[in-house]
C-alpha positions as a Markdown table, in Angstrom:
| # | Residue | x | y | z |
|---|---|---|---|---|
| 1 | Met | 42.7 | 118.7 | 118.9 |
| 2 | Pro | 43.1 | 114.9 | 120.0 |
| 3 | Glu | 41.3 | 112.4 | 118.0 |
| 4 | Leu | 38.1 | 111.6 | 119.4 |
| 5 | Val | 38.2 | 108.0 | 121.1 |
| 6 | Asn | 35.6 | 105.9 | 123.1 |
| 7 | Val | 37.3 | 105.6 | 126.0 |
| 8 | Gln | 35.0 | 103.2 | 127.4 |
| 9 | Ala | 36.0 | 101.0 | 124.8 |
| 10 | Ile | 39.8 | 101.1 | 125.7 |
| 11 | Pro | 40.7 | 97.7 | 127.4 |
| 12 | Arg | 42.0 | 98.5 | 130.9 |
| 13 | Val | 44.0 | 96.3 | 133.7 |
| 14 | Glu | 43.5 | 96.3 | 137.6 |
| 15 | Val | 46.1 | 97.8 | 139.3 |
| 16 | Asp | 47.3 | 97.5 | 143.2 |
| 17 | Ser | 46.7 | 101.0 | 144.3 |
| 18 | Ser | 44.8 | 102.5 | 147.2 |
| 19 | Asn | 43.8 | 105.5 | 144.7 |
| 20 | Val | 43.9 | 103.9 | 141.2 |
| 21 | Ala | 41.6 | 100.9 | 140.3 |
| 22 | Glu | 42.6 | 100.5 | 136.5 |
| 23 | Val | 44.5 | 102.2 | 133.8 |
| 24 | Gly | 44.4 | 101.5 | 130.1 |
| 25 | His | 46.2 | 103.1 | 126.8 |
| 26 | Asp | 45.3 | 103.4 | 123.3 |
| 27 | Val | 48.2 | 103.2 | 121.2 |
| 28 | Gly | 46.4 | 104.5 | 118.1 |
| 29 | Thr | 45.6 | 107.8 | 119.9 |
| 30 | Asp | 48.1 | 107.9 | 122.8 |
| 31 | Thr | 45.0 | 108.4 | 125.3 |
| 32 | Leu | 45.5 | 106.8 | 128.9 |
| 33 | Val | 42.6 | 106.3 | 130.9 |
| 34 | Val | 42.6 | 106.1 | 134.4 |
| 35 | Leu | 39.7 | 104.8 | 136.6 |
| 36 | Phe | 39.8 | 105.7 | 140.3 |
| 37 | His | 38.5 | 103.7 | 143.2 |
| 38 | Asn | 36.0 | 106.7 | 143.8 |
| 39 | Gly | 34.5 | 106.1 | 140.3 |
| 40 | Gly | 36.0 | 109.1 | 138.4 |
| 41 | Met | 37.4 | 108.2 | 135.1 |
| 42 | Tyr | 39.6 | 110.5 | 133.3 |
| 43 | Ala | 41.2 | 110.4 | 129.9 |
| 44 | Tyr | 44.6 | 112.0 | 129.3 |
| 45 | Asp | 45.9 | 112.9 | 125.8 |
| 46 | Asp | 49.2 | 112.5 | 124.1 |
| 47 | Val | 50.7 | 110.0 | 126.7 |
| 48 | Pro | 53.3 | 107.8 | 125.3 |
| 49 | Arg | 53.0 | 103.9 | 125.6 |
| 50 | Ala | 56.3 | 104.0 | 127.5 |
| 51 | Thr | 54.8 | 106.0 | 130.2 |
| 52 | Tyr | 51.6 | 103.9 | 130.4 |
| 53 | Asp | 53.9 | 100.7 | 130.7 |
| 54 | Glu | 56.0 | 102.3 | 133.5 |
| 55 | Met | 52.8 | 103.1 | 135.2 |
| 56 | Ile | 51.6 | 99.7 | 135.2 |
| 57 | Ala | 55.1 | 98.2 | 136.6 |
| 58 | Ala | 55.5 | 100.9 | 139.2 |
| 59 | Glu | 56.0 | 99.7 | 142.9 |
| 60 | Ser | 53.5 | 102.7 | 143.5 |
| 61 | Val | 50.9 | 103.3 | 140.5 |
| 62 | Gly | 49.4 | 106.3 | 142.6 |
| 63 | Lys | 52.6 | 107.9 | 143.2 |
| 64 | Phe | 53.8 | 107.2 | 139.7 |
| 65 | Phe | 50.5 | 108.9 | 138.4 |
| 66 | Asn | 51.0 | 111.9 | 141.0 |
| 67 | Thr | 54.4 | 112.6 | 139.6 |
| 68 | Arg | 54.5 | 111.6 | 136.1 |
| 69 | Val | 51.2 | 112.0 | 134.6 |
| 70 | Lys | 49.0 | 114.6 | 136.9 |
| 71 | Gly | 49.4 | 118.1 | 135.7 |
| 72 | Lys | 51.8 | 116.9 | 132.7 |
| 73 | Phe | 49.0 | 115.9 | 130.2 |
| 74 | Asp | 45.8 | 117.7 | 128.9 |
| 75 | Phe | 42.8 | 115.5 | 130.3 |
| 76 | Arg | 39.2 | 115.4 | 130.7 |
| 77 | Lys | 36.6 | 113.6 | 133.0 |
| 78 | Val | 34.8 | 110.7 | 130.9 |
């Protein structure tokens, strides 16, 4: 079971995406936090920092999320 982390406290950056509003990553727990424009927030477990770095640098953050994160990592709605 992943270490509990206060995902609200993980700093997030705004991204240019029609679907994703903000993303953040906690290095200590490898937790990726994704805030969607619809207000939904999800925490993804065991996501390497490199995946987060690639996501925020991607030409399409939404496409990256759909192909490289969604369905690949355990997650929970926050």
